[in-house]
N, C-alpha and C positions, 0 to 999 in steps of 0.2 A: 517555378512556373515559367515557360518560355514566352517571349513576347509575341510569338505568332498565336499564342493561345488566348491572348487578352486583347480585348478591344475597348477603346475609349467610349464613353457615353457622350456623344456630341451635343446632347441636350444640356450638358453642364457646361457652363461658360469657361471654366477653368480648362477642361478638356479642349473645347473648341479653339481657345487660344494656343494651348500648349501644341496642338496638332496643326497649327497654321491654318485655321479656318478649313480644315479638311485636307490640306495639301500633304500632310505628313502620312495620310492613309493610302497615297498612291503607292503602287507596289514596288517600283524600282526607283532608287536614288531619291528617297523623301527629303534629304537634306538640300539637294538640288531644288526641288520644288518649293521647299519652305524659303530658300533663298530667293527664288522668283516672287514669292509673296512680298518679300522685303522691298522690291522694286517700286510698286504703286505707293506703298507707305513712304518711301524715300522721296517720290515725286511730291506727295503731300506735304512733307516736312521741308523740302529743298528751299522753298522761298523764305523760310524763317531765318532770323539772326543766328549766328553760330552759338550764342549763348542759350537762346530758346530752344534751338535744335538739340544742343548737348544735354540741357536739362530734361527735355522729353525722352531722350534715348537713356539717360541715366534712370529716370522713372520706369521705363520699359525694362531695363536690366534689373532694378530691384523688384519690381513686380514679378519678372521672370524668375527669380530665384525661388519665389513662393509657388508661382504657377508650375514650374517644372517639378519642384519638390512634392507638391500635393498631388499632381498627376502621376508621378512615379509611385508614390505611396498607395494611391487609388488602384493602380494597375498592378502593383507588387513587382514591378520590374524597373531597375535603376537604369535611367537614360534610354528608355525605349526608343528605338530608331525612328519611330513616328513623331516623336517630340521634337519640333522644329522651331519652336519660339526663340531658341538660343541662335539658330541660323538667321532668323529675321533680325534680331537685335545685333548680331555679329555684323551683318551687311550694313545695317544703319550706322554702326561705328565705322565700319570701312569707308563709307561714303561722306563722312562728316566734312571733310575738307576738299572733296573732290571737285574739280571744275565742272560747270555745268555741260550737259550734252550727252546725246545717247552713246557716244563712243566711250566716254568715261564710265557711264552706267554698266556698259558691257565689260570693259576692262576690270572695273571694281568686282563685278559678278565672278569673272574668271579667276581673277587673282585670289578673292576670298575663298572660293570653292577649292582652289589649289592649296592654299594654306590649311583649310579645314580638313581636307582629305590627307595630305602628306603629313601634317601635324609636326613641323620642325620644332626643335627645342625653343621655347620651354612648353609649347603647346601639348606635346604628347605627355610630359611630365605632369602638367595640370590635369589632363584628361585622365590619367592613371591614378594620381594621388589625392586630388581634391574630390570629395564626395558630396552626394546631395545635391540640392538645387543650385548651390554656388558652383560646384564642379561642372554641372551640365552647362551652365551659363558662361563660366569663365574661360574655358577653352576657346570658345567661339568669339568672345570678346578680343581675346588676344590675337587670334587670327584676323579679327577686324582691324586691330591696331597694326599688325604687320602689313595688312593690305593698305591702310590709310598712308603709312610711311612709304610704301612702295609707290603709290600714286603720287604723293608729294614729291618724290625724287624723279619720277617719270615726268611730271609737270615742270619742275625746276630745270631739268636737263633739256626740255623742249621735245621730248618724244611725244608723239601723237598730237601735236598741236597744228 
Protein backbone atom coordinates (compact mmCIF):
# COMPACT_ATOMS: atom_id res chain seq x y z
CA UNK A 1 0.00 0.00 0.00
CA UNK A 2 1.33 3.47 -0.89
CA UNK A 3 1.29 6.20 1.72
CA UNK A 4 -0.86 8.50 -0.40
CA UNK A 5 -3.56 5.81 -0.24
CA UNK A 6 -3.75 5.76 3.56
CA UNK A 7 -4.90 8.48 5.91
CA UNK A 8 -4.57 8.57 9.66
CA UNK A 9 -7.62 8.68 11.87
CA UNK A 10 -7.06 11.99 13.64
CA UNK A 11 -9.68 11.03 16.24
CA UNK A 12 -7.12 8.55 17.59
CA UNK A 13 -4.73 10.34 19.99
CA UNK A 14 -1.77 8.28 18.78
CA UNK A 15 -2.35 9.39 15.17
CA UNK A 16 -2.92 12.99 16.27
CA UNK A 17 0.45 13.00 18.03
CA UNK A 18 2.30 11.10 15.29
CA UNK A 19 1.03 13.54 12.67
CA UNK A 20 2.07 16.55 14.77
CA UNK A 21 -1.47 17.71 15.61
CA UNK A 22 -2.27 17.73 11.88
CA UNK A 23 0.89 19.43 10.61
CA UNK A 24 2.03 16.20 8.95
CA UNK A 25 -1.07 16.24 6.76
CA UNK A 26 0.01 19.39 4.92
CA UNK A 27 0.79 18.50 1.29
CA UNK A 28 4.34 19.85 0.90
CA UNK A 29 7.27 19.40 3.29
CA UNK A 30 5.45 17.82 6.26
CA UNK A 31 8.73 17.46 8.15
CA UNK A 32 9.24 21.20 8.01
CA UNK A 33 5.73 21.84 9.32
CA UNK A 34 6.26 19.24 12.03
CA UNK A 35 9.46 20.99 13.09
CA UNK A 36 7.50 24.26 13.28
CA UNK A 37 5.19 22.56 15.79
CA UNK A 38 8.28 21.98 17.89
CA UNK A 39 8.86 25.72 18.34
CA UNK A 40 5.91 26.48 20.66
CA UNK A 41 6.65 23.26 22.56
CA UNK A 42 10.25 24.41 22.95
CA UNK A 43 9.08 27.82 24.18
CA UNK A 44 6.97 26.07 26.84
CA UNK A 45 9.90 23.91 27.96
CA UNK A 46 12.68 26.50 27.64
CA UNK A 47 12.28 28.00 31.15
CA UNK A 48 12.78 24.58 32.79
CA UNK A 49 16.08 23.40 34.24
CA UNK A 50 18.25 21.44 31.81
CA UNK A 51 17.61 18.29 33.85
CA UNK A 52 13.81 18.60 33.74
CA UNK A 53 13.89 19.67 30.06
CA UNK A 54 16.04 16.63 29.24
CA UNK A 55 13.78 14.25 31.17
CA UNK A 56 10.69 15.50 29.35
CA UNK A 57 12.41 15.22 25.96
CA UNK A 58 13.56 11.69 26.86
CA UNK A 59 9.97 10.84 27.78
CA UNK A 60 8.79 12.29 24.43
CA UNK A 61 11.41 10.14 22.68
CA UNK A 62 10.42 6.92 24.45
CA UNK A 63 6.73 7.65 23.85
CA UNK A 64 7.60 8.53 20.25
CA UNK A 65 9.06 5.09 19.58
CA UNK A 66 5.69 3.60 20.49
CA UNK A 67 3.63 6.37 18.84
CA UNK A 68 5.49 6.06 15.53
CA UNK A 69 5.49 2.26 15.56
CA UNK A 70 1.79 2.04 16.39
CA UNK A 71 0.85 4.59 13.73
CA UNK A 72 3.02 2.87 11.11
CA UNK A 73 1.39 -0.45 11.97
CA UNK A 74 -2.10 1.07 11.82
CA UNK A 75 -1.41 2.64 8.42
CA UNK A 76 0.58 -0.28 7.02
CA UNK A 77 3.33 2.12 5.88
CA UNK A 78 6.78 2.28 7.47
CA UNK A 79 7.77 5.87 8.25
CA UNK A 80 4.87 7.58 6.49
CA UNK A 81 6.08 11.06 5.48
CA UNK A 82 3.24 12.59 7.50
CA UNK A 83 4.57 11.12 10.75
CA UNK A 84 6.36 14.12 12.23
CA UNK A 85 6.56 13.35 15.97
CA UNK A 86 10.21 12.48 15.26
CA UNK A 87 10.87 15.98 13.88
CA UNK A 88 9.21 17.57 16.90
CA UNK A 89 11.37 15.59 19.33
CA UNK A 90 14.49 16.05 17.18
CA UNK A 91 14.00 19.81 17.28
CA UNK A 92 13.58 19.72 21.07
CA UNK A 93 16.88 17.80 21.29
CA UNK A 94 18.48 20.39 19.01
CA UNK A 95 17.43 23.26 21.24
CA UNK A 96 18.31 21.71 24.62
CA UNK A 97 21.39 23.89 25.15
CA UNK A 98 20.61 26.74 22.78
CA UNK A 99 20.89 30.29 24.06
CA UNK A 100 17.60 32.14 24.49
CA UNK A 101 16.25 34.30 21.69
CA UNK A 102 14.42 34.15 18.40
CA UNK A 103 17.64 34.21 16.38
CA UNK A 104 18.73 30.94 18.00
CA UNK A 105 15.27 29.44 17.49
CA UNK A 106 15.57 30.21 13.77
CA UNK A 107 19.18 29.02 13.56
CA UNK A 108 18.23 25.80 15.33
CA UNK A 109 15.28 25.33 12.98
CA UNK A 110 17.40 25.83 9.84
CA UNK A 111 20.28 23.67 11.06
CA UNK A 112 17.97 20.87 12.18
CA UNK A 113 16.07 20.84 8.88
CA UNK A 114 19.39 20.83 7.03
CA UNK A 115 20.75 17.84 8.96
CA UNK A 116 17.39 16.03 8.70
CA UNK A 117 17.18 16.55 4.94
CA UNK A 118 20.85 16.01 4.00
CA UNK A 119 21.31 13.09 6.43
CA UNK A 120 25.11 13.10 6.85
CA UNK A 121 26.69 9.96 8.32
CA UNK A 122 25.52 8.32 10.59
CA UNK A 123 22.01 9.76 10.13
CA UNK A 124 21.49 8.15 6.71
CA UNK A 125 22.92 4.85 7.99
CA UNK A 126 20.43 4.89 10.89
CA UNK A 127 17.58 5.89 8.57
CA UNK A 128 18.27 2.93 6.28
CA UNK A 129 19.16 0.24 8.80
CA UNK A 130 17.25 0.83 12.03
CA UNK A 131 13.63 -0.18 11.55
CA UNK A 132 10.37 0.35 13.40
CA UNK A 133 9.49 3.15 15.77
CA UNK A 134 13.08 3.34 17.03
CA UNK A 135 14.38 3.88 13.51
CA UNK A 136 11.78 6.55 12.79
CA UNK A 137 12.79 8.43 15.94
CA UNK A 138 16.54 7.83 16.12
CA UNK A 139 17.71 9.50 12.90
CA UNK A 140 15.94 12.73 13.91
CA UNK A 141 17.37 12.61 17.42
CA UNK A 142 20.87 12.28 15.93
CA UNK A 143 20.11 15.22 13.61
CA UNK A 144 19.06 17.10 16.77
CA UNK A 145 22.36 16.19 18.45
CA UNK A 146 24.30 17.42 15.40
CA UNK A 147 22.31 20.65 15.55
CA UNK A 148 22.91 21.07 19.29
CA UNK A 149 26.65 20.57 18.76
CA UNK A 150 26.70 23.12 15.95
CA UNK A 151 24.76 25.64 18.05
CA UNK A 152 27.23 25.10 20.90
CA UNK A 153 30.18 25.75 18.57
CA UNK A 154 28.52 28.85 17.07
CA UNK A 155 27.81 30.17 20.55
CA UNK A 156 31.30 29.43 21.90
CA UNK A 157 32.96 31.10 18.93
CA UNK A 158 30.77 34.20 19.30
CA UNK A 159 28.86 33.85 16.06
CA UNK A 160 25.37 35.38 16.14
CA UNK A 161 25.92 37.04 19.51
